[in-house]
N, C-alpha and C positions, 0 to 999 in steps of 0.2 A: 504494500500500500504506500509506503514511504517513497519507493522508487517512482511510482506513477505520479504522486503528488509533485515530486521534484521535476520530472519531465514536463508535466503540464504547466507548472509555474514558469519554467524556463521558456516554454513555447509561447505562453501568453505574453511574457516580457518581450520576446523577440517580435511577436506580431505587433505589439504596441509600439516598439521602436521603429519598425518598418513603416507603420502608419504615420507616426510623427514625422519621420524623414520625408515621406511622400507629401504630406500636407505642407510642410515647410518648403519643399521644392516647388510645389504647385503654386504657392502664394508668394514666391520669391523672397522669403524671409531667412534664407540661409545666410551665414556670415559672409560668404563670398559675394552675395548680392547686395548687402548693405554697404553704402558708401562710407568711407573712412573720413573723419574730419581731420583737417590739417590746420595747424595754427597759422595765423596771418604772417607772423614773423618767425621764420624758421632758423635764421642765422643771425648772429650778432653783427653789428656794423663793424666794418674794418677799422682798425686803429691806424691813425696817421703816424707816419714815421717822421722823425726830425732830420732826415738826411736829404740830400739833393739828388739822389739816384733816379727818382721818377719824375723829376721836373720836366725833362725834355719830352717824355711820353705824354705827360699831362698837357703840355703846351700844344703838341701835335693833335691831341684829341679835341682840345678846345678850339683850335683853328679849323679842324675838319667839321666840327659841329656848327661853327659860325658860317663857314662856307655853305654847308648844307642848308642852313636856315635862309641864307641870302638867295640861294638858287631856287629853292622850292617854297613859295609863299603859302602853299596849302599846309605844309608841315608846321609852319610858323603859326598859322591860324589855329590849328588843332592844339598845339602846345600852349598857346596863350589862353585858349578856351578852357583847357583842363586846369591850368594854373588858377584861373578865376573861380572855377568850381570848387577847388580844394580850399580856397581861402574863405 
């Protein structure tokens, strides 16, 4: 009698487990379907160095950005519009 009870209880638990998995899969509530929340700030801001090793690179980037803004007025309008929205 004990053997039958053990087999039936394991069988019932297996059927319940399969039903739960099927229902979760059918309703898209499995962990792989739920989106993961990420924080808005994922990395700390870079620390500024007190050396002059990156000054040339920064100047080139600033010049390239300035030239780009002068050549393309649409980008300039978009950037100024987003600046006004954030303020």
